[in-house]
N, CA, C and O atoms as a Maestro MAE file, in Angstrom:
{
 s_m_m2io_version
 :::
 2.0.0
}

f_m_ct {
 s_m_title
 :::
 protein
 m_atom[300] {
  # First column is atom index #
  i_m_mmod_type
  r_m_x_coord
  r_m_y_coord
  r_m_z_coord
  i_m_residue_number
  s_m_chain_name
  s_m_pdb_residue_name
  s_m_pdb_atom_name
  i_m_atomic_number
  :::
  1 25 -9.856 35.280 -56.252 1 A "MET " " N  " 7
  2 3 -10.602 35.212 -57.475 1 A "MET " " CA " 6
  3 2 -9.824 34.395 -58.481 1 A "MET " " C  " 6
  4 15 -8.600 34.282 -58.404 1 A "MET " " O  " 8
  5 25 -10.550 33.829 -59.423 2 A "ILE " " N  " 7
  6 3 -9.940 33.065 -60.501 2 A "ILE " " CA " 6
  7 2 -10.490 33.604 -61.816 2 A "ILE " " C  " 6
  8 15 -11.701 33.629 -62.033 2 A "ILE " " O  " 8
  9 25 -9.582 34.034 -62.691 3 A "VAL " " N  " 7
  10 3 -9.980 34.543 -64.001 3 A "VAL " " CA " 6
  11 2 -9.447 33.585 -65.057 3 A "VAL " " C  " 6
  12 15 -8.248 33.311 -65.112 3 A "VAL " " O  " 8
  13 25 -10.346 33.080 -65.891 4 A "THR " " N  " 7
  14 3 -9.963 32.213 -66.998 4 A "THR " " CA " 6
  15 2 -10.113 33.001 -68.289 4 A "THR " " C  " 6
  16 15 -11.168 33.570 -68.571 4 A "THR " " O  " 8
  17 25 -9.038 33.024 -69.067 5 A "LEU " " N  " 7
  18 3 -9.052 33.745 -70.326 5 A "LEU " " CA " 6
  19 2 -9.579 32.858 -71.447 5 A "LEU " " C  " 6
  20 15 -9.695 31.642 -71.289 5 A "LEU " " O  " 8
  21 25 -9.889 33.466 -72.558 6 A "LYS " " N  " 7
  22 3 -10.401 32.736 -73.718 6 A "LYS " " CA " 6
  23 2 -9.396 31.719 -74.250 6 A "LYS " " C  " 6
  24 15 -9.789 30.733 -74.872 6 A "LYS " " O  " 8
  25 25 -8.090 31.947 -74.012 7 A "ASN " " N  " 7
  26 3 -7.064 31.001 -74.463 7 A "ASN " " CA " 6
  27 2 -6.731 29.961 -73.381 7 A "ASN " " C  " 6
  28 15 -5.733 29.249 -73.490 7 A "ASN " " O  " 8
  29 25 -7.565 29.877 -72.347 8 A "ASP " " N  " 7
  30 3 -7.458 28.939 -71.224 8 A "ASP " " CA " 6
  31 2 -6.367 29.270 -70.209 8 A "ASP " " C  " 6
  32 15 -6.118 28.472 -69.306 8 A "ASP " " O  " 8
  33 25 -5.712 30.417 -70.330 9 A "THR " " N  " 7
  34 3 -4.795 30.866 -69.293 9 A "THR " " CA " 6
  35 2 -5.616 31.182 -68.050 9 A "THR " " C  " 6
  36 15 -6.709 31.741 -68.146 9 A "THR " " O  " 8
  37 25 -5.089 30.823 -66.885 10 A "ILE " " N  " 7
  38 3 -5.794 31.071 -65.625 10 A "ILE " " CA " 6
  39 2 -4.946 31.978 -64.740 10 A "ILE " " C  " 6
  40 15 -3.750 31.749 -64.557 10 A "ILE " " O  " 8
  41 25 -5.585 33.010 -64.197 11 A "PHE " " N  " 7
  42 3 -4.956 33.878 -63.205 11 A "PHE " " CA " 6
  43 2 -5.701 33.704 -61.895 11 A "PHE " " C  " 6
  44 15 -6.928 33.796 -61.847 11 A "PHE " " O  " 8
  45 25 -4.947 33.452 -60.831 12 A "ARG " " N  " 7
  46 3 -5.507 33.388 -59.486 12 A "ARG " " CA " 6
  47 2 -5.036 34.625 -58.763 12 A "ARG " " C  " 6
  48 15 -3.859 34.977 -58.833 12 A "ARG " " O  " 8
  49 25 -5.936 35.289 -58.072 13 A "GLY " " N  " 7
  50 3 -5.522 36.529 -57.449 13 A "GLY " " CA " 6
  51 2 -6.361 36.941 -56.262 13 A "GLY " " C  " 6
  52 15 -7.413 36.373 -55.970 13 A "GLY " " O  " 8
  53 25 -5.852 37.945 -55.596 14 A "TRP " " N  " 7
  54 3 -6.509 38.542 -54.436 14 A "TRP " " CA " 6
  55 2 -7.268 39.771 -54.908 14 A "TRP " " C  " 6
  56 15 -6.675 40.702 -55.453 14 A "TRP " " O  " 8
  57 25 -8.586 39.776 -54.697 15 A "TRP " " N  " 7
  58 3 -9.414 40.930 -55.048 15 A "TRP " " CA " 6
  59 2 -9.553 41.749 -53.780 15 A "TRP " " C  " 6
  60 15 -10.310 41.389 -52.878 15 A "TRP " " O  " 8
  61 25 -8.815 42.859 -53.711 16 A "GLY " " N  " 7
  62 3 -8.823 43.696 -52.525 16 A "GLY " " CA " 6
  63 2 -8.977 45.158 -52.885 16 A "GLY " " C  " 6
  64 15 -9.396 45.508 -53.989 16 A "GLY " " O  " 8
  65 25 -8.633 45.999 -51.937 17 A "GLY " " N  " 7
  66 3 -8.825 47.437 -52.075 17 A "GLY " " CA " 6
  67 2 -8.060 48.082 -53.222 17 A "GLY " " C  " 6
  68 15 -8.446 49.155 -53.687 17 A "GLY " " O  " 8
  69 25 -6.992 47.460 -53.687 18 A "LEU " " N  " 7
  70 3 -6.224 48.010 -54.798 18 A "LEU " " CA " 6
  71 2 -6.609 47.392 -56.139 18 A "LEU " " C  " 6
  72 15 -6.087 47.787 -57.181 18 A "LEU " " O  " 8
  73 25 -7.527 46.418 -56.110 19 A "SER " " N  " 7
  74 3 -8.021 45.827 -57.352 19 A "SER " " CA " 6
  75 2 -9.041 46.781 -57.972 19 A "SER " " C  " 6
  76 15 -9.545 47.690 -57.313 19 A "SER " " O  " 8
  77 25 -9.333 46.553 -59.259 20 A "PHE " " N  " 7
  78 3 -10.194 47.503 -59.964 20 A "PHE " " CA " 6
  79 2 -10.902 46.810 -61.117 20 A "PHE " " C  " 6
  80 15 -10.323 45.969 -61.805 20 A "PHE " " O  " 8
  81 25 -12.156 47.174 -61.315 21 A "SER " " N  " 7
  82 3 -12.862 46.752 -62.522 21 A "SER " " CA " 6
  83 2 -13.493 47.996 -63.141 21 A "SER " " C  " 6
  84 15 -14.073 48.828 -62.443 21 A "SER " " O  " 8
  85 25 -13.372 48.106 -64.432 22 A "SER " " N  " 7
  86 3 -13.871 49.272 -65.139 22 A "SER " " CA " 6
  87 2 -15.391 49.290 -65.136 22 A "SER " " C  " 6
  88 15 -16.031 48.243 -65.238 22 A "SER " " O  " 8
  89 25 -15.959 50.468 -65.021 23 A "SER " " N  " 7
  90 3 -17.414 50.605 -65.096 23 A "SER " " CA " 6
  91 2 -17.844 51.121 -66.467 23 A "SER " " C  " 6
  92 15 -19.032 51.330 -66.710 23 A "SER " " O  " 8
  93 25 -16.886 51.325 -67.355 24 A "ASP " " N  " 7
  94 3 -17.174 51.778 -68.716 24 A "ASP " " CA " 6
  95 2 -17.751 50.605 -69.515 24 A "ASP " " C  " 6
  96 15 -17.124 49.551 -69.621 24 A "ASP " " O  " 8
  97 25 -18.933 50.794 -70.068 25 A "VAL " " N  " 7
  98 3 -19.607 49.729 -70.805 25 A "VAL " " CA " 6
  99 2 -18.754 49.205 -71.961 25 A "VAL " " C  " 6
  100 15 -18.829 48.021 -72.292 25 A "VAL " " O  " 8
  101 25 -17.953 50.059 -72.572 26 A "LYS " " N  " 7
  102 3 -17.138 49.665 -73.718 26 A "LYS " " CA " 6
  103 2 -15.870 48.927 -73.319 26 A "LYS " " C  " 6
  104 15 -15.330 48.152 -74.108 26 A "LYS " " O  " 8
  105 25 -15.395 49.155 -72.118 27 A "GLU " " N  " 7
  106 3 -14.146 48.531 -71.658 27 A "GLU " " CA " 6
  107 2 -14.324 48.032 -70.237 27 A "GLU " " C  " 6
  108 15 -14.318 48.833 -69.302 27 A "GLU " " O  " 8
  109 25 -14.481 46.744 -70.055 28 A "ARG " " N  " 7
  110 3 -14.695 46.134 -68.738 28 A "ARG " " CA " 6
  111 2 -13.423 45.451 -68.250 28 A "ARG " " C  " 6
  112 15 -13.459 44.293 -67.832 28 A "ARG " " O  " 8
  113 25 -12.307 46.159 -68.302 29 A "ASP " " N  " 7
  114 3 -11.023 45.607 -67.885 29 A "ASP " " CA " 6
  115 2 -11.011 45.341 -66.376 29 A "ASP " " C  " 6
  116 15 -11.787 45.927 -65.622 29 A "ASP " " O  " 8
  117 25 -10.116 44.449 -65.957 30 A "VAL " " N  " 7
  118 3 -9.997 44.061 -64.558 30 A "VAL " " CA " 6
  119 2 -8.527 44.139 -64.147 30 A "VAL " " C  " 6
  120 15 -7.655 43.631 -64.851 30 A "VAL " " O  " 8
  121 25 -8.255 44.774 -63.009 31 A "LEU " " N  " 7
  122 3 -6.915 44.809 -62.432 31 A "LEU " " CA " 6
  123 2 -6.937 43.985 -61.151 31 A "LEU " " C  " 6
  124 15 -7.657 44.313 -60.208 31 A "LEU " " O  " 8
  125 25 -6.151 42.918 -61.120 32 A "ILE " " N  " 7
  126 3 -6.022 42.095 -59.914 32 A "ILE " " CA " 6
  127 2 -4.783 42.577 -59.176 32 A "ILE " " C  " 6
  128 15 -3.686 42.579 -59.734 32 A "ILE " " O  " 8
  129 25 -4.953 42.983 -57.931 33 A "GLU " " N  " 7
  130 3 -3.850 43.608 -57.199 33 A "GLU " " CA " 6
  131 2 -2.716 42.659 -56.845 33 A "GLU " " C  " 6
  132 15 -1.567 43.091 -56.758 33 A "GLU " " O  " 8
  133 25 -3.006 41.381 -56.638 34 A "GLN " " N  " 7
  134 3 -1.927 40.436 -56.358 34 A "GLN " " CA " 6
  135 2 -2.232 39.091 -57.005 34 A "GLN " " C  " 6
  136 15 -3.297 38.511 -56.797 34 A "GLN " " O  " 8
  137 25 -1.280 38.610 -57.789 35 A "VAL " " N  " 7
  138 3 -1.409 37.329 -58.477 35 A "VAL " " CA " 6
  139 2 -0.771 36.241 -57.618 35 A "VAL " " C  " 6
  140 15 0.242 36.467 -56.957 35 A "VAL " " O  " 8
  141 25 -1.382 35.060 -57.640 36 A "PHE " " N  " 7
  142 3 -0.873 33.906 -56.909 36 A "PHE " " CA " 6
  143 2 -0.549 32.797 -57.897 36 A "PHE " " C  " 6
  144 15 -1.161 32.700 -58.960 36 A "PHE " " O  " 8
  145 25 0.423 31.961 -57.535 37 A "GLU " " N  " 7
  146 3 0.743 30.772 -58.325 37 A "GLU " " CA " 6
  147 2 0.140 29.576 -57.606 37 A "GLU " " C  " 6
  148 15 -0.012 29.582 -56.385 37 A "GLU " " O  " 8
  149 25 -0.205 28.541 -58.386 38 A "GLU " " N  " 7
  150 3 -0.815 27.348 -57.809 38 A "GLU " " CA " 6
  151 2 -0.319 26.142 -58.579 38 A "GLU " " C  " 6
  152 15 -0.318 26.135 -59.810 38 A "GLU " " O  " 8
  153 25 0.112 25.102 -57.832 39 A "ASP " " N  " 7
  154 3 0.643 23.912 -58.497 39 A "ASP " " CA " 6
  155 2 -0.255 22.691 -58.333 39 A "ASP " " C  " 6
  156 15 0.102 21.601 -58.780 39 A "ASP " " O  " 8
  157 25 -1.403 22.853 -57.705 40 A "GLY " " N  " 7
  158 3 -2.328 21.743 -57.525 40 A "GLY " " CA " 6
  159 2 -2.060 20.904 -56.292 40 A "GLY " " C  " 6
  160 15 -2.885 20.068 -55.923 40 A "GLY " " O  " 8
  161 25 -0.923 21.112 -55.650 41 A "LYS " " N  " 7
  162 3 -0.558 20.317 -54.477 41 A "LYS " " CA " 6
  163 2 -0.483 21.153 -53.203 41 A "LYS " " C  " 6
  164 15 -0.646 20.625 -52.103 41 A "LYS " " O  " 8
  165 25 -0.239 22.441 -53.346 42 A "HIS " " N  " 7
  166 3 -0.020 23.314 -52.198 42 A "HIS " " CA " 6
  167 2 -0.989 24.493 -52.256 42 A "HIS " " C  " 6
  168 15 -1.605 24.746 -53.292 42 A "HIS " " O  " 8
  169 25 -1.120 25.212 -51.140 43 A "PRO " " N  " 7
  170 3 -1.939 26.426 -51.183 43 A "PRO " " CA " 6
  171 2 -1.365 27.426 -52.193 43 A "PRO " " C  " 6
  172 15 -0.202 27.337 -52.587 43 A "PRO " " O  " 8
  173 25 -2.180 28.344 -52.584 44 A "TRP " " N  " 7
  174 3 -1.712 29.380 -53.511 44 A "TRP " " CA " 6
  175 2 -0.504 30.105 -52.924 44 A "TRP " " C  " 6
  176 15 -0.466 30.407 -51.731 44 A "TRP " " O  " 8
  177 25 0.474 30.377 -53.772 45 A "VAL " " N  " 7
  178 3 1.706 31.043 -53.345 45 A "VAL " " CA " 6
  179 2 1.675 32.491 -53.864 45 A "VAL " " C  " 6
  180 15 1.550 32.711 -55.069 45 A "VAL " " O  " 8
  181 25 1.789 33.476 -52.962 46 A "PRO " " N  " 7
  182 3 1.741 34.865 -53.414 46 A "PRO " " CA " 6
  183 2 2.959 35.236 -54.249 46 A "PRO " " C  " 6
  184 15 4.065 34.752 -54.011 46 A "PRO " " O  " 8
  185 25 2.737 36.093 -55.218 47 A "THR " " N  " 7
  186 3 3.829 36.658 -56.009 47 A "THR " " CA " 6
  187 2 3.854 38.159 -55.753 47 A "THR " " C  " 6
  188 15 3.026 38.682 -55.007 47 A "THR " " O  " 8
  189 25 4.783 38.831 -56.359 48 A "ARG " " N  " 7
  190 3 4.863 40.289 -56.235 48 A "ARG " " CA " 6
  191 2 4.279 40.953 -57.476 48 A "ARG " " C  " 6
  192 15 4.611 42.097 -57.786 48 A "ARG " " O  " 8
  193 25 3.403 40.231 -58.191 49 A "ARG " " N  " 7
  194 3 2.856 40.725 -59.454 49 A "ARG " " CA " 6
  195 2 1.388 41.100 -59.329 49 A "ARG " " C  " 6
  196 15 0.645 40.533 -58.528 49 A "ARG " " O  " 8
  197 25 0.996 42.056 -60.131 50 A "SER " " N  " 7
  198 3 -0.398 42.415 -60.386 50 A "SER " " CA " 6
  199 2 -0.635 42.148 -61.858 50 A "SER " " C  " 6
  200 15 0.315 41.952 -62.617 50 A "SER " " O  " 8
  201 25 -1.907 42.137 -62.271 51 A "VAL " " N  " 7
  202 3 -2.178 41.930 -63.691 51 A "VAL " " CA " 6
  203 2 -3.406 42.745 -64.099 51 A "VAL " " C  " 6
  204 15 -4.404 42.804 -63.382 51 A "VAL " " O  " 8
  205 25 -3.301 43.367 -65.267 52 A "LEU " " N  " 7
  206 3 -4.422 44.062 -65.887 52 A "LEU " " CA " 6
  207 2 -4.892 43.186 -67.034 52 A "LEU " " C  " 6
  208 15 -4.114 42.866 -67.933 52 A "LEU " " O  " 8
  209 25 -6.159 42.797 -67.010 53 A "ILE " " N  " 7
  210 3 -6.704 41.905 -68.023 53 A "ILE " " CA " 6
  211 2 -7.764 42.652 -68.814 53 A "ILE " " C  " 6
  212 15 -8.707 43.200 -68.243 53 A "ILE " " O  " 8
  213 25 -7.603 42.670 -70.132 54 A "ALA " " N  " 7
  214 3 -8.570 43.329 -71.007 54 A "ALA " " CA " 6
  215 2 -9.859 42.510 -71.045 54 A "ALA " " C  " 6
  216 15 -9.823 41.282 -71.107 54 A "ALA " " O  " 8
  217 25 -10.974 43.189 -71.009 55 A "ALA " " N  " 7
  218 3 -12.279 42.536 -70.959 55 A "ALA " " CA " 6
  219 2 -12.480 41.544 -72.093 55 A "ALA " " C  " 6
  220 15 -13.068 40.483 -71.887 55 A "ALA " " O  " 8
  221 25 -12.010 41.869 -73.267 56 A "GLY " " N  " 7
  222 3 -12.200 41.012 -74.424 56 A "GLY " " CA " 6
  223 2 -11.476 39.685 -74.337 56 A "GLY " " C  " 6
  224 15 -11.739 38.785 -75.134 56 A "GLY " " O  " 8
  225 25 -10.564 39.545 -73.378 57 A "GLU " " N  " 7
  226 3 -9.793 38.315 -73.204 57 A "GLU " " CA " 6
  227 2 -10.402 37.378 -72.169 57 A "GLU " " C  " 6
  228 15 -9.976 36.229 -72.056 57 A "GLU " " O  " 8
  229 25 -11.393 37.848 -71.410 58 A "ILE " " N  " 7
  230 3 -11.926 37.098 -70.271 58 A "ILE " " CA " 6
  231 2 -13.046 36.156 -70.690 58 A "ILE " " C  " 6
  232 15 -13.994 36.553 -71.367 58 A "ILE " " O  " 8
  233 25 -12.915 34.894 -70.272 59 A "ARG " " N  " 7
  234 3 -13.999 33.920 -70.449 59 A "ARG " " CA " 6
  235 2 -14.862 33.877 -69.196 59 A "ARG " " C  " 6
  236 15 -16.082 34.019 -69.274 59 A "ARG " " O  " 8
  237 25 -14.220 33.678 -68.022 60 A "THR " " N  " 7
  238 3 -14.976 33.621 -66.771 60 A "THR " " CA " 6
  239 2 -14.206 34.301 -65.641 60 A "THR " " C  " 6
  240 15 -12.981 34.416 -65.673 60 A "THR " " O  " 8
  241 25 -14.969 34.746 -64.643 61 A "ILE " " N  " 7
  242 3 -14.403 35.271 -63.401 61 A "ILE " " CA " 6
  243 2 -15.133 34.580 -62.259 61 A "ILE " " C  " 6
  244 15 -16.363 34.579 -62.209 61 A "ILE " " O  " 8
  245 25 -14.369 33.992 -61.340 62 A "GLU " " N  " 7
  246 3 -14.944 33.323 -60.175 62 A "GLU " " CA " 6
  247 2 -14.454 34.020 -58.910 62 A "GLU " " C  " 6
  248 15 -13.290 34.411 -58.816 62 A "GLU " " O  " 8
  249 25 -15.342 34.169 -57.952 63 A "PHE " " N  " 7
  250 3 -14.979 34.738 -56.658 63 A "PHE " " CA " 6
  251 2 -15.279 33.715 -55.576 63 A "PHE " " C  " 6
  252 15 -16.318 33.056 -55.598 63 A "PHE " " O  " 8
  253 25 -14.356 33.591 -54.627 64 A "GLU " " N  " 7
  254 3 -14.561 32.731 -53.467 64 A "GLU " " CA " 6
  255 2 -14.406 33.596 -52.222 64 A "GLU " " C  " 6
  256 15 -13.485 34.410 -52.145 64 A "GLU " " O  " 8
  257 25 -15.297 33.429 -51.247 65 A "PRO " " N  " 7
  258 3 -15.148 34.227 -50.023 65 A "PRO " " CA " 6
  259 2 -13.902 33.804 -49.247 65 A "PRO " " C  " 6
  260 15 -13.501 32.641 -49.277 65 A "PRO " " O  " 8
  261 25 -13.315 34.745 -48.570 66 A "GLU " " N  " 7
  262 3 -12.156 34.454 -47.731 66 A "GLU " " CA " 6
  263 2 -12.593 33.618 -46.544 66 A "GLU " " C  " 6
  264 15 -13.651 33.859 -45.963 66 A "GLU " " O  " 8
  265 25 -11.777 32.633 -46.185 67 A "LYS " " N  " 7
  266 3 -12.057 31.803 -45.017 67 A "LYS " " CA " 6
  267 2 -11.124 32.231 -43.899 67 A "LYS " " C  " 6
  268 15 -10.026 32.728 -44.150 67 A "LYS " " O  " 8
  269 25 -11.559 32.037 -42.675 68 A "GLU " " N  " 7
  270 3 -10.756 32.414 -41.512 68 A "GLU " " CA " 6
  271 2 -9.395 31.752 -41.509 68 A "GLU " " C  " 6
  272 15 -8.417 32.382 -41.105 68 A "GLU " " O  " 8
  273 25 -9.290 30.494 -41.946 69 A "ASP " " N  " 7
  274 3 -8.054 29.742 -41.865 69 A "ASP " " CA " 6
  275 2 -7.257 29.763 -43.163 69 A "ASP " " C  " 6
  276 15 -6.276 29.031 -43.297 69 A "ASP " " O  " 8
  277 25 -7.666 30.596 -44.121 70 A "ASP " " N  " 7
  278 3 -6.937 30.655 -45.407 70 A "ASP " " CA " 6
  279 2 -5.520 31.161 -45.204 70 A "ASP " " C  " 6
  280 15 -5.284 32.153 -44.514 70 A "ASP " " O  " 8
  281 25 -4.587 30.457 -45.819 71 A "ASP " " N  " 7
  282 3 -3.199 30.923 -45.847 71 A "ASP " " CA " 6
  283 2 -2.966 31.831 -47.042 71 A "ASP " " C  " 6
  284 15 -1.868 32.358 -47.223 71 A "ASP " " O  " 8
  285 25 -3.993 32.014 -47.856 72 A "VAL " " N  " 7
  286 3 -3.866 32.751 -49.109 72 A "VAL " " CA " 6
  287 2 -4.319 34.188 -48.872 72 A "VAL " " C  " 6
  288 15 -5.481 34.530 -49.091 72 A "VAL " " O  " 8
  289 25 -3.396 35.013 -48.426 73 A "LYS " " N  " 7
  290 3 -3.676 36.419 -48.219 73 A "LYS " " CA " 6
  291 2 -2.522 37.220 -48.777 73 A "LYS " " C  " 6
  292 15 -1.391 36.734 -48.826 73 A "LYS " " O  " 8
  293 25 -2.798 38.452 -49.200 74 A "PRO " " N  " 7
  294 3 -1.696 39.243 -49.764 74 A "PRO " " CA " 6
  295 2 -0.626 39.519 -48.737 74 A "PRO " " C  " 6
  296 15 -0.885 39.626 -47.538 74 A "PRO " " O  " 8
  297 25 0.581 39.630 -49.243 75 A "LYS " " N  " 7
  298 3 1.716 39.939 -48.346 75 A "LYS " " CA " 6
  299 2 2.410 41.181 -48.820 75 A "LYS " " C  " 6
  300 15 3.387 41.614 -48.209 75 A "LYS " " O  " 8
  :::
 }
 m_bond[299] {
  # First column is bond index #
  i_m_from
  i_m_to
  i_m_order
  :::
  1 1 2 1
  2 2 3 1
  3 3 4 2
  4 3 5 1
  5 5 6 1
  6 6 7 1
  7 7 8 2
  8 7 9 1
  9 9 10 1
  10 10 11 1
  11 11 12 2
  12 11 13 1
  13 13 14 1
  14 14 15 1
  15 15 16 2
  16 15 17 1
  17 17 18 1
  18 18 19 1
  19 19 20 2
  20 19 21 1
  21 21 22 1
  22 22 23 1
  23 23 24 2
  24 23 25 1
  25 25 26 1
  26 26 27 1
  27 27 28 2
  28 27 29 1
  29 29 30 1
  30 30 31 1
  31 31 32 2
  32 31 33 1
  33 33 34 1
  34 34 35 1
  35 35 36 2
  36 35 37 1
  37 37 38 1
  38 38 39 1
  39 39 40 2
  40 39 41 1
  41 41 42 1
  42 42 43 1
  43 43 44 2
  44 43 45 1
  45 45 46 1
  46 46 47 1
  47 47 48 2
  48 47 49 1
  49 49 50 1
  50 50 51 1
  51 51 52 2
  52 51 53 1
  53 53 54 1
  54 54 55 1
  55 55 56 2
  56 55 57 1
  57 57 58 1
  58 58 59 1
  59 59 60 2
  60 59 61 1
  61 61 62 1
  62 62 63 1
  63 63 64 2
  64 63 65 1
  65 65 66 1
  66 66 67 1
  67 67 68 2
  68 67 69 1
  69 69 70 1
  70 70 71 1
  71 71 72 2
  72 71 73 1
  73 73 74 1
  74 74 75 1
  75 75 76 2
  76 75 77 1
  77 77 78 1
  78 78 79 1
  79 79 80 2
  80 79 81 1
  81 81 82 1
  82 82 83 1
  83 83 84 2
  84 83 85 1
  85 85 86 1
  86 86 87 1
  87 87 88 2
  88 87 89 1
  89 89 90 1
  90 90 91 1
  91 91 92 2
  92 91 93 1
  93 93 94 1
  94 94 95 1
  95 95 96 2
  96 95 97 1
  97 97 98 1
  98 98 99 1
  99 99 100 2
  100 99 101 1
  101 101 102 1
  102 102 103 1
  103 103 104 2
  104 103 105 1
  105 105 106 1
  106 106 107 1
  107 107 108 2
  108 107 109 1
  109 109 110 1
  110 110 111 1
  111 111 112 2
  112 111 113 1
  113 113 114 1
  114 114 115 1
  115 115 116 2
  116 115 117 1
  117 117 118 1
  118 118 119 1
  119 119 120 2
  120 119 121 1
  121 121 122 1
  122 122 123 1
  123 123 124 2
  124 123 125 1
  125 125 126 1
  126 126 127 1
  127 127 128 2
  128 127 129 1
  129 129 130 1
  130 130 131 1
  131 131 132 2
  132 131 133 1
  133 133 134 1
  134 134 135 1
  135 135 136 2
  136 135 137 1
  137 137 138 1
  138 138 139 1
  139 139 140 2
  140 139 141 1
  141 141 142 1
  142 142 143 1
  143 143 144 2
  144 143 145 1
  145 145 146 1
  146 146 147 1
  147 147 148 2
  148 147 149 1
  149 149 150 1
  150 150 151 1
  151 151 152 2
  152 151 153 1
  153 153 154 1
  154 154 155 1
  155 155 156 2
  156 155 157 1
  157 157 158 1
  158 158 159 1
  159 159 160 2
  160 159 161 1
  161 161 162 1
  162 162 163 1
  163 163 164 2
  164 163 165 1
  165 165 166 1
  166 166 167 1
  167 167 168 2
  168 167 169 1
  169 169 170 1
  170 170 171 1
  171 171 172 2
  172 171 173 1
  173 173 174 1
  174 174 175 1
  175 175 176 2
  176 175 177 1
  177 177 178 1
  178 178 179 1
  179 179 180 2
  180 179 181 1
  181 181 182 1
  182 182 183 1
  183 183 184 2
  184 183 185 1
  185 185 186 1
  186 186 187 1
  187 187 188 2
  188 187 189 1
  189 189 190 1
  190 190 191 1
  191 191 192 2
  192 191 193 1
  193 193 194 1
  194 194 195 1
  195 195 196 2
  196 195 197 1
  197 197 198 1
  198 198 199 1
  199 199 200 2
  200 199 201 1
  201 201 202 1
  202 202 203 1
  203 203 204 2
  204 203 205 1
  205 205 206 1
  206 206 207 1
  207 207 208 2
  208 207 209 1
  209 209 210 1
  210 210 211 1
  211 211 212 2
  212 211 213 1
  213 213 214 1
  214 214 215 1
  215 215 216 2
  216 215 217 1
  217 217 218 1
  218 218 219 1
  219 219 220 2
  220 219 221 1
  221 221 222 1
  222 222 223 1
  223 223 224 2
  224 223 225 1
  225 225 226 1
  226 226 227 1
  227 227 228 2
  228 227 229 1
  229 229 230 1
  230 230 231 1
  231 231 232 2
  232 231 233 1
  233 233 234 1
  234 234 235 1
  235 235 236 2
  236 235 237 1
  237 237 238 1
  238 238 239 1
  239 239 240 2
  240 239 241 1
  241 241 242 1
  242 242 243 1
  243 243 244 2
  244 243 245 1
  245 245 246 1
  246 246 247 1
  247 247 248 2
  248 247 249 1
  249 249 250 1
  250 250 251 1
  251 251 252 2
  252 251 253 1
  253 253 254 1
  254 254 255 1
  255 255 256 2
  256 255 257 1
  257 257 258 1
  258 258 259 1
  259 259 260 2
  260 259 261 1
  261 261 262 1
  262 262 263 1
  263 263 264 2
  264 263 265 1
  265 265 266 1
  266 266 267 1
  267 267 268 2
  268 267 269 1
  269 269 270 1
  270 270 271 1
  271 271 272 2
  272 271 273 1
  273 273 274 1
  274 274 275 1
  275 275 276 2
  276 275 277 1
  277 277 278 1
  278 278 279 1
  279 279 280 2
  280 279 281 1
  281 281 282 1
  282 282 283 1
  283 283 284 2
  284 283 285 1
  285 285 286 1
  286 286 287 1
  287 287 288 2
  288 287 289 1
  289 289 290 1
  290 290 291 1
  291 291 292 2
  292 291 293 1
  293 293 294 1
  294 294 295 1
  295 295 296 2
  296 295 297 1
  297 297 298 1
  298 298 299 1
  299 299 300 2
  :::
 }
}
């Protein structure tokens, strides 16, 4: 998944079983279980970080289906 914040910060991450999105109408926060780094030249590189993003900071959320040959999987 790719989350773009209102200040143009971008988080790339793995949306899996430990990820979470709030169902509370007042607070739609998102927890991405694993954050990846990306330099534009190589596949996403896994980090050991997770991130909790407050709903009010989010501009867009994009989801891409996993591909069989993706090297981008949580470790």
